[in-house]
N, C-alpha and C positions, 0 to 999 in steps of 0.2 A: 784445521789442517787436514789433508787427506794422509793417512798413515799406511796404507796399504802399500806394499812394494810396487813401485811404477817405473816402468821402463820406457824410455822414449825411443823410438826408431827413426833415425835420420840418415840421409846421405851427405850431411854436412860433415866434412872431415875433422878430425883432431890430430894435431901433430905432437909426437913425443920425442924431447930431445935425450941425449945421452945421460943426462942427470935424472930422467925419469919424470920430468916437469911437462904438463899437459897444456898446450896451446891451442886456440880456434879463432876464428873472425870475431873482432870485437862486436859486432851487433848480436852475434850468435851468443857470446858472454853474457851481454845484456839479457837476452832472453832467458838464458839459463838461471840466473840470478832470480828474475821474477817467478820462475817455477819453483824455486825453491821456498819462495814466502808463502806457498800453500800446499806444497806437497814434500811431506817428510822423509820418505824412503825412496828417493829419486835415482835413477840410473840411466845410461844412456847406452845404446847400441848404434855404432855408427863406423865408418870407415876410419882406421888409424894408419898413419904415416909415422916412420922414425926418421927424424932429420934434424940437423942442427941449424937450418934456415928458417927462422921463425919471424922474418921481418914483416912487419904489418900485422902480426897476430898478437893475440892476448893471452896472458897465463890464466888458467882456470883451476890451478892447483891448489889455491886457496879455499875454492868453493867445497861446500859440504855436501857432497853429492856421494852415492855408494859406489862409484867405479864406472867403468867402461868397458862394455863386451866389443872387441874389436872385430870389424869386419874388414876383407881385403877390398883395397880400393879398386874401382873399374877405371881402366883407362881407353878401352876400345872393345870392341865386339869380341875379339879373340879373348880378352881377359875376362869378358862378362861369361863366357862359357868354362873359362878355367876355374873361375872363382864361384861359380854357382853353387857346387857341391860344399865347399868348406864354408860358405856365407850361410848356407841354408842350416847347416850343422850349429854355427854360432846362434842363428836366430832361435832355433829350437832349445838350446841350452839357456838362453837369456829367458824364453818364454816358461821354462820350467820354473825360474825364480820369481816370477812376475804375477801379481794378481790383477794389475792393469797393465795394459800395454797402450801405447799411444803411437800411431803413424800418420802418414799423409799419403797425398795421392799424386805426388809428383817425385822426382829423383831419377838421374840417369844411370843405369840404363832402363830400370823401371822401377815403380814404388816399392818400397820393403813391404807395403801392405800386401803386396802379391805373395810374399813369402808366408805371411801371417794367416792368409786365408784358408788354408788347409790344416792349419793348426787349431784354429778357433775351436772346431768340435772336439778335439782330442784334449787340449788342456783348459778350456773352458775359463779363460781369462776373460776379463772385462775389457772390452776393445773402446779406445776413442780414437777416431778418425778425423782428421782436419783435412779440409779441401781449400786449398788457397792458391792453386796454381793449376793451368792448363795447357801447358807448353806443347803436349802431344795432340790437342784439338785443332782440327782443320780451321784455318782463319780465313777471312775474306781475300781472295786474291791467291791463294795458296795453291800450287800447282798439285794436282789430284794424281799424284804418282801412286804406284800400287803399294809402295812402302808406306807412305804417308796415311793413306786410306786405310790399310790394315792397322798401324798403330793407333789411329783414331778410334776404330771399332773395337780393337781388342781391348784398349786401356778402359774405353766405356764399359764394355761388358762385364770386364773383370772388376772394376771399381763399383759398379752398381750391387755386385754380388757381396763384394767387401761391406759396402755401407748397409746393405740388408742385415749383415750378420752384427754389426756394431751396436755398442750400448750406448753410446753417444757420440754424434754426428755434429760436427762443427763446420759451417760453411763462412767464407768472407763475403759472399755476397748471395742474394736470393736466386740469381740464374743458376749458379751450382746447384742448389736444392732442388729447383724444380727440374732441372735438366737430369739429375740422377734419381729423385725420389718421388717427383711429381707431388700429389697432393699428402703424402705421409710425412706428419709433422711431427711424430714421436721422437721424444730424446734427441730434439733437433734446435741447434742455435745458429741463427746468423750475426757474425760477429766479424765486421771489418777489420783488417789487419793495418796496424800503424806502428811506426818505429818512434812515432813523436814524443818528446819528453817536454814538459811543462817549462822547463827553465829555458827552452829556446824560443818560446812563443812571445810574440810582441804585444804590445798594448794597442788598442783602438786610438790613442791619443798618438802614439808614434806613427801609426797608419796615416792618420789625418796630417801630421806635422810633414812627414814625407811627401804627402800628395801636396800641400800646399806650398812645398819648398821647391817644387820642380821647375827647372831652370828653362826649359824649352818645351815647344810642341810635339818633340820626336816621341812615336810609340816605342816604347823598349819591350821587347819580347825575349823570353828566355826558353830554350828547349834543352833541358838536362836529361839525357837519356843514355842508355846504353844503345851503341851506335850499329844498330843492324836492322835487317829488314822488316822484321816484325813490329818494331817500335815507330813505324812510319816515317823514317828518315826521308825518303824519296817523296813521300806527301809534302813534308814541309818545305824540302827545296822546290818542288815544282809549284808550291803556293807562291813563294818568294818570287820565282821567275816572273809569274803572271804579274804581281805586284809591282815588280821593279819597272815593267813597261809602263806602268802607269805614273811612275814616280811618286808612290805614298811615301811619306816621311817615316821610315821605320828603320830601327836598330835591331837586328836579330843576333842573340849570343847562343852560340850552340856549345853545348858543355858535355863532354863524355869520352868513353872509349869505345873501340870495338872494330868490327870489320870494315865498316864505311867511314872510318876517321879520316883516311886519306882522301876520300872523295869529298868529304866536309870541309876539310881544309883547302883543297883546290877551289871548292865553291866560295869560300870566305875570301879567298885572295882576289877572286874574279868579280865580287860584288862590294863595291866600295862608294857606289853613288847615292842617291837619295835613298834606295834601300841599302843599308849598309849591314854587312853580316861580319861577327866576329866569331873566333873560336878559342875557348880556353879548355885546358885539360881538366878531368874530373878532380875534384878535392874529396877528402874524407869526409864522412857525413859527421856533422857536428857544427860549431859555432860558425867557422868559414863559409861552410856550405850555405847556412841559412843566410847569413850575410850577403852572399851573391844573388840567392832569390830575391831578397827583400830590395835589391837595387831596382828591380824590374817593375813594369806595370802588369803584364799578363804573362802566364806560364802555359805553353803549348805541350798537350798530352795526345799525340795523333796514333796511339796503339793501333795497331791490326787485330790483335787478340782479344780474349775475352778476360784477360788476368784484371785484377783490380789494381791500378797505379797507386802504390802509396805515395809516391810523389804528391798527389794531390792533397793530402793532409799537411805535407810538407809546405806546400805552397799557401794553402789557408793559413797555417800558422804565423806566417809574416804578413797576412793582409792582403796577398796576390790571388787575384782569381785566376780562373782556368778557361782556356779555350780546348776543349777535347773532343775526339772522335764518338760518336753515338753508341759505343759497345755497352754491354750491360755492366762491366765492370766500372766504367766511368758513371754511367746513370744512376748507379746504385748509391753512389756516396755524393754526387751533386745534385743541384736543384737550380730552376731558373733564376734563382736569387744570388747565386755564388759562382754559377759557370755558363758558358756557351758552349753548345755542342755544334758539330758538323757531321755530314755523311761520312762515315768510316771508308779511309781509302780514296777520299775525293779531294784532289788539290784546290778544284775550284770551289768547293764548299768551304775549305779552310780560308780561302783568300777572301771569300765574301765576308766571313765572320771577322776576320782582320780589319778589312775595311769599313765594317759597323764600329768596330771598337776605336778605330783612328778618329772616325767622325764624332765619335761621343766619347771624349776623354773622362768625362764625370763617373762612367760606369765602372772605371777602375777602381775609385775609392768606395763607390756605393756597393758594388759586388764583393770587392776584396774585405770590407767590414763584415759582410754576411759570412763570408768563408771563414774569416778568424772567429767569429761567434760559433759556428759549427764545430770549429777543430778543437774548441776547448774541451768536448765531452769525447774526444777520439784520441786520447793518448795512449802510448804503449802499456803504461802501467792500468789505465781504465780498461783496456782489452783484454788484459790478463785477470782484474778483479771481475769482469763479467764472466769470463770463461771459468774462474774458480767457483763461482756460485752456481752455476750451470752444471758442474761436474759434480759437486757434492750432493745437487739435486738428482742428477741421473745415474750415478753409479751406487751400486748395493755395497753396504759394509761387509767387511771381510767375512764376519761369521755366518751370514747368509750364503755367501759364495761357498764357503768349507761345507756347508749343508748339502750344497748341489752335488760334491764329490762322493759324500757318504752314501 
């Protein structure tokens, strides 16, 4: 166990009701529970809302952590300015109590790591930074507005300085490590992020049985996503338009919520021929979610950004292979044995990959089984076990840290 006082800084909010019970997102609860398996004196610094509306949230009041340092929640740029000083004061107070602080490289309006950067030389805490997202990074096809260009370069500049001061640096993909640190591998771990639980994984026998029991030759694709531009929604729809002209026997299921949901609903209504498009609402992450994935031959991941899509592990857990864009986030966790990639942002390239798998239906079983084998070593529990071993190796025991203060 790591027994030094450990505070995790995150933008994920906690809701407190009138009875003083704490609630948050169920997946975040799962993550906290696993942190507590190897961190003894664990606390959180995050936005806190007071509300009786806890629908869809899960209680964390039963968990044995040392408490929560409450930040004000930012709602817009005006609130960012208003909350800056109070939140900075809260971060300072939390740092005074911590031997180890843990932050990340994302979070609206800016990462909490930015607050911690000037405090590192003053408090000499040990700093763990996890980089698993890059929403601020310019993606292929993004408009180069002044705001986006500034955001990209400012985030990059500040995060590089944070990472240079960190005692332990964790990246979900090699691209992030290379982008920020180049050849500096000191106290660095590449640890892909997965929400996958072993209990949801199917067996190879179940995958073969599903494949052998298929009733028709229709290629069944699924595209589960947040329906926004960055996720490649329009790339998928344009590829389907091209295939519809050719009359390829395909059914595409779109599942999700987001700004482009209405557009996807209209598209589904208009495409009911040889290429049929269905739309279903997003479901909670769990048994029903995996059951839907398992009913399909291939899963589409047309992301335009460099983020590493966790949905790939979910697809592999059901023996479903992936057709994904050739971003670093996709390439880092796939291979020629379990996925096909296409040129990022190119609908014609995606359409060609779909044609290929339609002509070669046996690939779904072959590559699905390879994906399932790969996913067995990529569960959420295993991710934390690897992280725990790395932190114990990288962080200095408290006695040595105290000597630095004397």
